[in-house]
C-alpha positions as CSV (number, residue, x, y, z in Angstrom):
1,M,-37.7,-85.0,94.5
2,N,-36.2,-82.8,97.3
3,D,-39.5,-80.8,97.3
4,S,-38.7,-79.3,94.0
5,L,-41.4,-77.6,91.8
6,I,-41.2,-77.8,88.1
7,S,-43.3,-75.6,85.9
8,Q,-43.3,-74.5,82.3
9,E,-43.9,-71.0,81.0
10,G,-45.5,-70.1,77.8
11,A,-48.9,-69.5,76.2
12,K,-51.7,-71.2,77.8
13,N,-54.3,-70.3,75.2
14,V,-53.2,-71.2,71.6
15,A,-55.2,-71.4,68.3
16,Q,-53.8,-73.4,65.3
17,L,-54.6,-73.2,61.6
18,K,-53.2,-75.6,59.1
19,L,-53.6,-75.7,55.3
20,G,-52.2,-78.2,52.8
21,V,-52.4,-79.7,49.3
22,Q,-51.4,-82.8,47.8
23,G,-51.3,-84.2,44.3
24,Q,-50.5,-87.1,42.2
25,I,-48.4,-86.0,39.1
26,S,-48.1,-89.5,37.8
27,P,-48.7,-92.9,38.9
28,A,-45.2,-92.9,40.3
29,L,-44.9,-89.3,41.6
30,N,-46.8,-87.7,44.5
31,I,-46.1,-84.2,46.0
32,W,-47.5,-82.4,49.0
33,G,-47.2,-79.2,50.9
34,G,-48.6,-77.4,53.8
35,T,-48.3,-74.5,56.0
36,G,-49.3,-73.8,59.6
37,L,-49.7,-70.9,62.0
38,Q,-50.1,-70.9,65.8
39,V,-51.0,-67.7,67.8
40,G,-51.6,-67.4,71.5
41,N,-51.6,-64.9,74.5
42,D,-48.6,-63.1,75.7
43,G,-47.3,-62.5,72.0
44,Y,-46.9,-66.1,71.3
45,S,-46.7,-67.1,67.5
46,D,-45.2,-69.8,65.4
47,A,-45.3,-70.6,61.8
48,S,-44.3,-73.7,59.8
49,A,-44.1,-75.1,56.2
50,M,-43.6,-78.5,54.8
51,V,-42.9,-79.8,51.4
52,G,-42.5,-83.4,50.2
53,M,-42.2,-85.6,47.4
54,K,-42.6,-89.5,46.9
55,Y,-41.4,-91.3,43.9
56,A,-42.1,-95.0,43.6
57,F,-40.2,-97.1,41.0
């Protein structure tokens, strides 16, 4: 491809931790939630969170 060099910059070493919980409130209702954290070299960090609900009728 025209001798083009494509590269991506960013953290090469990344550690990740995820924690979550889920529960069944009733036979028809389930809920869940979780959080995550990533850290790496060169000051890289990222945090995330998720919540969800499922209702079956």
